[in-house]
C-alpha positions as CSV (number, residue, x, y, z in Angstrom):
1,M,0.0,0.0,0.0
2,D,1.0,3.6,-0.5
3,T,-0.1,4.8,2.9
4,L,2.2,7.1,4.9
5,A,2.5,7.1,8.7
6,P,0.7,10.1,10.3
7,E,3.9,10.7,12.2
8,A,5.6,11.7,8.9
9,V,3.4,14.7,8.6
10,D,4.9,18.0,9.9
11,V,1.8,19.2,11.7
12,E,3.4,22.3,13.2
13,D,4.7,23.5,9.8
14,I,1.4,22.9,8.1
15,A,-0.5,24.6,10.9
16,W,1.6,27.8,10.6
17,R,1.1,27.7,6.8
18,V,-2.7,27.6,7.4
19,L,-2.5,30.5,9.8
20,R,-0.4,32.6,7.5
21,A,-2.8,31.9,4.6
22,H,-5.7,32.9,6.8
23,L,-3.9,36.2,7.8
24,R,-3.2,37.0,4.2
25,S,-6.7,36.4,3.1
26,T,-8.3,38.4,5.9
27,G,-5.7,41.1,6.6
28,A,-5.9,40.2,10.3
29,L,-3.0,40.8,12.6
30,A,-0.9,37.9,13.7
31,P,-2.1,36.6,17.1
32,D,0.0,35.7,20.1
33,E,1.3,32.2,19.8
34,A,-0.6,31.3,23.0
35,A,-3.9,32.1,21.3
36,V,-3.3,29.5,18.6
37,N,-4.5,25.9,19.0
38,V,-4.1,23.1,16.6
39,H,-6.3,20.0,16.2
40,T,-5.7,17.0,14.0
41,W,-7.8,14.0,13.0
42,I,-8.0,11.2,10.6
43,P,-11.5,10.3,9.6
44,A,-12.5,6.8,10.9
45,G,-13.5,4.3,8.2
46,A,-12.5,1.3,6.2
47,R,-10.4,3.2,3.7
48,K,-7.0,1.5,3.3
49,V,-5.5,3.8,0.7
50,R,-5.7,7.5,0.1
51,R,-6.3,8.3,3.7
52,R,-6.2,11.9,4.8
53,M,-5.2,13.9,7.9
54,F,-7.1,17.1,8.7
55,I,-5.2,19.9,10.6
56,Q,-7.5,22.6,12.0
57,V,-6.1,25.9,13.3
58,D,-8.1,27.9,15.9
59,V,-7.4,31.5,17.0
60,H,-8.9,32.5,20.4
61,G,-11.0,29.3,20.2
62,V,-12.4,30.2,16.7
63,P,-11.5,27.9,13.8
64,V,-9.9,29.9,11.0
65,G,-8.6,27.3,8.6
66,V,-8.3,23.6,7.9
67,A,-5.6,21.7,5.9
68,K,-6.5,18.5,4.1
69,V,-3.3,16.5,3.8
70,P,-2.8,13.1,2.0
71,L,-1.4,10.1,3.8
72,S,-0.6,8.5,0.5
73,E,2.2,9.2,-2.0
74,H,-0.4,9.3,-4.8
75,D,-3.7,11.1,-4.1
76,P,-4.7,13.2,-7.2
77,K,-8.2,13.9,-5.8
78,L,-6.9,16.5,-3.5
79,A,-5.3,18.6,-6.3
80,F,-8.5,18.1,-8.2
81,E,-10.6,19.4,-5.3
82,F,-8.4,22.4,-4.8
83,D,-8.7,23.3,-8.5
84,V,-12.5,22.9,-8.4
85,L,-12.8,25.1,-5.3
86,R,-10.5,27.7,-6.8
87,R,-12.4,28.1,-10.0
88,L,-16.0,28.1,-8.7
89,A,-17.6,31.4,-9.6
90,P,-18.5,33.9,-6.8
91,G,-22.2,33.3,-7.5
92,F,-21.9,29.5,-7.1
93,P,-25.1,28.4,-5.3
94,L,-23.5,26.2,-2.6
95,A,-21.8,27.7,0.4
96,H,-18.5,25.9,0.5
97,P,-14.9,26.2,1.8
98,Q,-12.8,28.9,0.3
99,P,-9.4,27.5,-0.9
100,L,-6.5,29.3,0.6
101,E,-3.4,27.7,-0.8
102,R,-1.7,24.4,-1.7
103,V,0.1,22.7,1.1
104,G,2.4,20.1,-0.3
105,A,0.2,17.5,-2.1
106,G,-2.9,18.8,-0.2
107,F,-4.4,22.2,0.5
108,C,-5.8,24.4,3.1
109,M,-9.2,26.1,3.1
110,T,-11.5,28.1,5.3
111,H,-13.5,26.4,8.1
112,L,-17.2,25.7,7.6
113,A,-19.3,26.3,10.7
114,G,-22.3,24.2,11.7
115,L,-23.1,20.7,12.7
116,D,-22.8,17.6,10.5
117,L,-26.3,17.0,9.2
118,P,-26.8,13.6,11.0
119,A,-26.1,15.4,14.3
120,V,-28.8,18.0,13.8
121,P,-31.5,17.7,16.6
122,G,-34.8,16.4,15.3
123,L,-33.6,14.8,12.1
124,A,-34.9,11.3,13.2
125,S,-37.8,12.3,15.4
126,G,-40.6,12.3,12.9
127,P,-41.7,13.3,9.4
128,Q,-42.4,17.0,10.2
129,E,-39.0,17.5,11.9
130,F,-37.2,15.5,9.3
131,W,-38.6,17.7,6.5
132,R,-38.1,20.9,8.4
133,V,-34.4,20.0,8.6
134,L,-34.0,18.6,5.1
135,R,-36.1,21.1,3.1
136,P,-33.4,23.9,3.0
137,V,-30.8,21.2,2.1
138,V,-32.9,19.9,-0.8
139,D,-33.5,23.5,-1.9
140,T,-29.8,24.1,-1.9
141,V,-29.2,20.9,-4.0
142,A,-31.8,22.0,-6.5
143,A,-30.2,25.4,-6.8
144,L,-26.9,23.7,-7.6
145,H,-28.5,21.5,-10.3
146,L,-30.2,24.5,-11.9
147,A,-27.0,26.4,-12.2
148,Q,-24.6,26.5,-15.1
149,D,-20.9,25.7,-15.0
150,E,-19.0,27.2,-17.8
151,A,-16.6,24.3,-17.7
152,G,-19.3,21.9,-18.7
153,T,-19.5,20.3,-22.1
154,A,-22.5,19.0,-24.0
155,M,-23.1,15.3,-23.4
156,S,-25.9,12.7,-23.3
157,P,-27.3,11.3,-20.1
158,E,-25.5,8.0,-20.8
159,Q,-22.2,9.8,-21.4
160,A,-22.7,11.8,-18.2
161,A,-23.4,8.6,-16.2
162,A,-20.3,7.0,-17.7
163,Q,-18.2,9.5,-15.7
164,Y,-19.4,7.6,-12.6
165,V,-19.9,3.9,-13.6
166,R,-18.5,1.6,-16.2
167,R,-21.9,0.4,-17.4
168,P,-24.6,3.1,-17.0
169,L,-27.4,0.9,-18.4
170,F,-28.7,-2.0,-16.4
171,G,-30.9,-3.7,-18.9
172,V,-33.9,-3.0,-16.6
173,E,-36.6,-0.8,-18.1
174,H,-37.4,1.5,-15.2
175,A,-33.8,2.2,-14.4
176,D,-32.6,2.7,-17.9
177,R,-35.6,4.9,-18.8
178,A,-34.9,7.1,-15.8
179,L,-31.3,7.6,-17.0
180,R,-32.3,8.5,-20.6
181,R,-34.6,11.2,-19.3
182,A,-32.4,12.4,-16.5
183,R,-31.6,16.1,-16.0
184,L,-27.9,17.0,-16.4
185,G,-26.2,19.8,-14.5
186,P,-23.4,20.6,-12.0
187,T,-23.2,17.7,-9.5
188,H,-21.5,17.3,-6.2
189,G,-20.9,13.6,-6.6
190,D,-20.7,12.5,-3.0
191,L,-23.6,14.3,-1.3
192,G,-24.2,12.0,1.6
193,P,-25.4,13.7,4.8
194,W,-22.0,13.7,6.4
195,N,-20.8,16.1,3.7
196,V,-23.4,18.7,4.7
197,R,-22.8,21.2,7.5
198,Y,-26.0,22.7,8.9
199,D,-26.7,25.7,11.2
200,P,-29.9,24.8,13.1
201,E,-30.5,28.4,14.2
202,H,-30.6,29.9,10.7
203,A,-31.2,26.7,8.7
204,A,-28.0,27.6,6.8
205,V,-26.6,24.9,4.6
206,R,-22.9,24.5,3.7
207,I,-21.3,21.7,1.6
208,L,-18.0,20.0,2.1
209,D,-15.8,17.7,0.0
210,F,-15.8,18.5,-3.7
211,E,-13.5,15.6,-4.8
212,D,-16.2,14.2,-7.1
213,Y,-17.7,17.4,-8.4
214,R,-18.6,17.4,-12.1
215,P,-19.6,20.5,-14.2
216,V,-22.1,18.2,-15.9
217,G,-23.5,15.1,-14.2
218,V,-26.7,13.1,-13.5
219,T,-28.2,15.5,-11.0
220,G,-30.8,13.2,-9.4
221,M,-28.1,11.0,-7.9
222,D,-27.1,13.8,-5.5
223,V,-30.5,14.2,-3.9
224,L,-31.0,10.5,-3.7
225,N,-27.7,10.1,-1.9
226,L,-28.7,12.8,0.5
227,L,-32.2,11.6,1.3
228,V,-31.8,7.8,1.2
229,T,-28.6,7.8,3.2
230,C,-30.4,9.7,6.0
231,A,-32.1,6.3,6.6
232,L,-28.9,5.2,8.4
233,V,-29.6,7.9,11.0
234,V,-33.3,7.2,11.3
235,F,-32.9,3.4,11.5
236,P,-29.7,2.7,13.5
237,D,-31.0,-0.8,14.1
238,Y,-29.9,-1.7,10.6
239,R,-26.5,-2.8,12.0
240,E,-28.3,-5.7,13.7
241,R,-31.2,-6.3,11.3
242,G,-29.3,-6.0,8.0
243,F,-29.7,-4.2,4.8
244,D,-32.8,-6.1,3.5
245,W,-34.6,-5.0,6.6
246,L,-33.4,-1.4,6.0
247,Y,-34.6,-1.5,2.4
248,E,-38.0,-2.5,3.6
249,Q,-38.2,0.4,6.0
250,V,-37.1,2.9,3.3
251,F,-39.2,1.8,0.4
252,N,-42.0,-0.6,1.6
253,G,-42.5,-0.3,5.4
254,D,-45.2,1.3,7.5
255,H,-42.7,3.7,9.1
256,W,-43.0,7.5,8.3
257,F,-39.7,7.4,6.3
258,P,-41.1,6.3,2.9
259,A,-43.6,9.2,2.9
260,A,-40.9,11.7,4.0
261,L,-38.6,10.4,1.2
262,A,-41.4,10.8,-1.3
263,T,-42.0,14.4,-0.1
264,G,-38.3,15.2,-0.5
265,I,-38.2,13.7,-4.0
266,R,-41.4,15.4,-5.1
267,H,-40.2,18.8,-3.8
268,Y,-36.8,18.4,-5.6
269,A,-38.4,17.2,-8.8
270,A,-40.8,20.2,-8.9
271,A,-38.0,22.6,-8.3
272,T,-35.8,21.2,-11.1
273,G,-38.6,20.4,-13.6
274,Q,-38.2,16.6,-13.5
275,S,-40.4,13.6,-13.1
276,A,-40.3,12.6,-9.4
277,A,-40.7,8.9,-10.3
278,A,-37.8,9.1,-12.8
279,V,-35.6,10.7,-10.1
280,C,-36.4,7.9,-7.7
281,D,-35.7,5.3,-10.4
282,L,-32.0,6.6,-10.4
283,T,-31.5,4.8,-7.1
284,P,-29.7,1.8,-8.6
285,L,-27.3,4.1,-10.5
286,M,-26.6,6.2,-7.4
287,C,-25.8,3.0,-5.5
288,Q,-23.6,1.6,-8.3
289,W,-21.7,4.8,-8.5
290,L,-20.9,4.7,-4.7
291,I,-19.9,1.1,-5.0
292,E,-17.4,1.8,-7.7
293,R,-16.1,5.0,-6.1
294,I,-15.6,3.4,-2.7
295,T,-14.0,0.2,-4.2
296,A,-11.5,2.4,-6.1
297,E,-10.4,3.8,-2.7
298,G,-9.5,0.4,-1.4
299,R,-12.5,0.0,0.7
300,D,-14.9,-3.0,1.1
301,T,-18.5,-2.1,0.4
302,T,-20.0,-5.4,1.7
303,G,-20.7,-3.5,5.0
304,M,-22.7,-0.8,3.2
305,F,-26.3,-0.8,1.9
306,Y,-25.6,0.0,-1.8
307,R,-25.5,-3.5,-3.3
308,T,-28.6,-4.6,-1.5
309,F,-30.5,-1.5,-2.5
310,A,-29.5,-1.6,-6.1
311,D,-30.4,-5.2,-6.5
312,R,-33.7,-5.0,-4.7
313,Y,-34.8,-1.8,-6.7
314,L,-33.8,-3.3,-10.0
315,S,-35.6,-6.6,-9.3
316,S,-38.8,-4.9,-8.2
317,R,-39.6,-1.2,-8.4
318,P,-41.4,0.0,-5.2
319,T,-45.1,0.2,-5.9
320,W,-45.5,3.8,-4.6
321,V,-42.9,5.2,-7.0
322,G,-45.3,5.0,-9.9
323,S,-47.7,7.5,-8.2
324,L,-45.0,10.1,-7.3
325,D,-46.1,12.3,-10.3
326,D,-49.8,12.0,-9.6
């Protein structure tokens, strides 16, 4: 493997580079050294290659910048993400980190305030609270998908999907029909709820991690990733009960979640001028993309819901999906 030991990272040097970049970008005066604190972490997970260390710098207890540093000798996604963040237009509809400067093979950026979406109070307490929290997030995603990125090029839905998966068509009518009529536009590419920062007081939404951003992509996959993956927060028992059980709760069960999912999909589809049923029918494509993306990072997806959900949805479309556009 190409993984480097965390001890090989010069945390102190990188932290001071983050601080200097912050001071240059804001014009603030240099603080006393005693006012500066540094925090480091490596996200937990099953990733075996292309792991990252994050180095956060606080001044007087306020985060002012974060460095994203590779723990691998070859990690081109970080350079890609920095370039994406650097060229996003000032009017870009997603609040996102501002790139400060390259730091070795990584980069540093501004800190995004807020809670991780799964930690927002009320998310799992019922359909009204769920939608109260998710509605501004879905509106933000829709705004992204309605925007134009000058770096985009004309392509068909199948060509756009081929950016994500090797075989975009499944040979299953409802899934393939959904792709052929899919809306294309700027896409985040990894919009699970853990990449959303949320300010509960103001319902402000900020988005992290642009490693898989595309100027033109299959937009519906973003909102499905967001909404469907929230089921992991609503149904923590999936760890004991399994992914077939989780699928039933999401798409077929008597729980409030299927109706809340339908509300979110309908709202998004209306905002973006799409068929809600066709958006939902992109579920297998969304799952296949995440399988291929995660596998490419050296991670095992057998402990994730994507294969079960893709196979179940392809074999039998949930009955209520057909009435989403009624």
